[in-house]
C-alpha positions in Angstrom: -20.6 -24.1 -10.4 -24.4 -24.0 -10.6 -24.5 -24.6 -6.8 -23.2 -21.2 -6.1 -24.7 -17.7 -6.7 -22.5 -16.1 -9.3 -22.1 -12.6 -10.5 -21.2 -12.4 -14.2 -19.1 -9.5 -15.4 -17.9 -8.7 -18.9 -17.2 -5.0 -18.5 -15.8 -3.2 -15.5 -15.0 0.5 -14.6 -14.6 2.1 -11.3 -12.2 5.0 -10.6 -9.6 6.2 -13.1 -6.5 6.0 -11.0 -3.1 6.5 -12.8 -0.2 4.0 -12.5 2.1 5.7 -10.0 4.5 5.1 -7.1 5.5 7.0 -4.0 7.9 5.6 -1.5 6.6 2.2 -0.3 3.2 2.6 -2.0 2.3 2.1 -5.6 -0.8 2.0 -7.9 -0.6 -0.7 -10.5 -2.9 -2.4 -13.0 -3.7 -6.1 -13.5 -6.1 -8.1 -15.6 -8.8 -10.5 -14.5 -8.9 -13.0 -17.3 -11.9 -15.1 -18.2 -12.2 -17.2 -15.1 -14.0 -17.8 -11.8 -13.1 -15.7 -8.8 -14.3 -15.5 -5.2 -16.9 -13.0 -4.1 -17.0 -13.9 -0.4 -20.8 -13.4 0.0 -20.7 -9.7 -1.1 -24.2 -8.8 -2.2 -25.1 -12.4 -1.7 -22.7 -13.6 -4.4 -20.3 -16.4 -3.8 -18.5 -16.4 -7.1 -17.5 -14.0 -9.8 -17.5 -15.1 -13.4 -15.5 -12.9 -15.7 -16.7 -13.4 -19.2 -14.3 -10.9 -20.9 -11.0 -9.7 -19.5 -11.3 -6.7 -17.2 -8.7 -4.2 -15.9 -8.3 -4.0 -12.1 -6.5 -1.3 -10.1 -4.2 -2.5 -7.3 -2.6 -0.8 -4.3 0.7 -2.3 -3.4 2.8 -1.7 -0.3 6.4 -2.8 -0.6 5.4 -4.7 -3.8 2.6 -6.6 -2.1 -1.1 -6.2 -3.1 -3.2 -4.9 -0.2 -6.3 -3.7 -2.0 -8.1 -4.0 -5.4 -11.0 -2.3 -7.0 -12.4 -5.6 -8.3 -16.2 -6.3 -8.1 -16.0 -7.8 -4.6 -14.2 -4.8 -3.0 -15.9 -2.1 -5.1 -19.4 -3.4 -4.4 -18.5 -4.2 -0.9 -17.3 -0.7 -0.1 -20.5 0.7 -1.7 -22.7 -1.4 0.7 -20.5 -0.4 3.7 -20.9 3.3 2.7 -24.7 2.9 2.5 -24.7 1.5 6.1 -22.8 4.6 7.5 -24.4 7.5 9.4 -23.3 10.3 11.7 -19.7 10.6 12.7 -17.8 7.9 10.7 -14.3 6.5 11.6 -12.5 4.5 9.0 -9.4 2.5 9.9 -7.3 2.1 6.8 -7.3 4.2 3.7 -6.3 1.7 1.0 -7.4 2.9 -2.4 -10.0 5.1 -0.7 -12.9 3.3 -2.5 -15.4 3.8 0.2 -14.9 7.6 0.1 -16.1 7.6 -3.5 -19.3 6.0 -2.3 -19.7 8.1 0.8 -20.0 11.3 -1.2 -23.6 10.6 -1.9 -24.5 9.6 1.7 -26.2 12.6 3.3 -26.7 10.9 6.6 -23.0 11.1 7.3 -21.8 14.2 9.1 -18.1 13.7 9.3 -15.5 11.2 8.0 -12.2 10.6 9.8 -9.9 8.2 7.9 -6.9 6.9 9.9 -4.0 5.5 7.9 -0.6 4.4 9.4 1.3 4.6 6.1 2.2 8.2 5.1 3.1 7.1 1.6 -0.4 5.6 1.0 -1.9 9.0 2.1 0.3 11.0 -0.1 -0.3 8.7 -3.1 -4.1 8.3 -2.8 -5.4 11.6 -1.2 -5.0 13.7 -4.4 -7.2 11.1 -6.3 -10.1 11.2 -3.9 -13.4 13.2 -4.4 -13.6 16.6 -2.9 -15.7 16.3 0.2 -15.3 18.8 3.1 -16.5 16.1 5.6 -13.4 14.0 5.0 -10.3 14.3 7.1 -7.4 11.9 6.6 -5.0 11.4 9.5 -1.5 9.8 9.6 -1.9 7.8 12.7 -2.6 4.4 14.3 -6.3 3.8 14.5 -5.8 2.0 17.8 -4.5 5.1 19.5 -6.6 6.3 22.5 -8.1 9.3 20.8 -9.7 7.2 18.0 -10.8 4.3 20.2 -12.5 6.8 22.5 -13.7 9.1 19.8 -17.5 8.8 20.3 -18.2 7.8 16.7 -21.5 6.6 15.3 -20.1 4.3 12.6 -16.7 2.6 12.7 -15.3 0.6 9.8 -12.1 -1.4 10.3 -10.5 -2.3 6.9 -7.3 -3.8 8.2 -7.6 -7.5 7.8 -6.5 -8.5 4.3 -3.4 -10.4 5.5 -5.2 -11.9 8.5 -8.0 -13.3 6.4 -5.7 -15.1 4.1 -3.8 -16.6 7.0 -7.0 -17.6 8.7 -8.3 -19.8 5.9 -5.1 -21.8 6.3 -4.7 -21.7 10.0 -8.4 -22.0 11.0 -11.3 -19.7 11.6 -10.9 -19.5 15.4 -7.7 -17.5 15.3 -9.2 -15.0 12.9 -12.4 -14.5 14.9 -10.4 -13.9 18.1 -8.4 -11.2 16.4 -11.5 -9.6 14.9 -13.5 -9.8 18.1 -10.8 -8.2 20.3 -10.5 -5.3 17.9 -14.3 -4.9 17.6 -14.8 -5.0 21.3 -12.1 -2.4 22.0 -14.1 0.1 19.8 -17.5 -1.1 20.8 -16.9 -0.8 24.6 -15.8 2.8 24.1 -18.4 3.7 21.5 -21.5 1.8 22.9 -23.9 3.5 20.5 -21.8 2.9 17.4 -22.1 0.4 14.7 -18.7 -1.3 14.3 -18.1 -3.0 11.0 -15.2 -5.1 9.8 -14.4 -5.5 6.1 -13.4 -9.1 5.3 -15.6 -10.7 7.9 -18.2 -13.2 6.6 -20.9 -12.4 9.2 -23.5 -9.9 7.9 -24.0 -8.6 11.4 -20.3 -7.4 11.3 -20.0 -6.8 7.6 -23.3 -5.5 6.0 -21.8 -5.9 2.6 -22.2 -9.6 2.8 -24.9 -12.2 3.1 -24.3 -15.6 4.6 -22.5 -18.1 2.3 -23.3 -21.8 2.1 -21.3 -24.5 3.9 -20.5 -25.9 0.4 -18.8 -22.6 -0.4 -16.8 -22.5 2.8 -15.6 -26.0 2.1 -14.6 -24.9 -1.4 -12.5 -22.0 0.0 -10.8 -24.2 2.6 -9.8 -26.7 -0.1 -8.5 -23.9 -2.3 -6.4 -22.6 0.6 -4.9 -26.0 1.2 -3.8 -26.2 -2.4 -2.0 -22.9 -2.1 0.0 -23.9 1.1 
């Protein structure tokens, strides 16, 4: 694996969330064993090498993992938070990782988080840092009032499932989905920066740097093996 830029981790600690369930949503724990994992270009790293087992927090909806606080997502949310300014709109709450990083960003005036799953809000909201700039809304981020909200920074964190499907089905379908969502917000917020977590283009996702063609081939081969 010398061809790939690799982050080595032997210890890991982020937020101390309890194991807990509420309706369709639950917080669980898992272990990353000594192994190689994907980093998707976050901070320029293509791979993660875990040298000692680390504990990872999971958010599950109906039993399915939708977010983790692993190095890729924790560091990625930190970089996204650093890129925010002004009025910020976040589509999708998840574990709320980005809010832990936004606390220290003084360029941000307000933070509206829109989450469609009420159970996720009720489960995660009490665990978030106290920040008077944050308002969490139970709504669909594609409703008119959010699309036309005149924001300065917009982050869409809604594509975990689509990303996995795209690697199998082909990049074109994924890019069309992402582009249509981005354009909808960009056209109505022409002065805003619109970012999409999970995208590999650094112009769209400032948490990442471009990955090599060799890495992309590796990911595609891994996806084929999991079909």
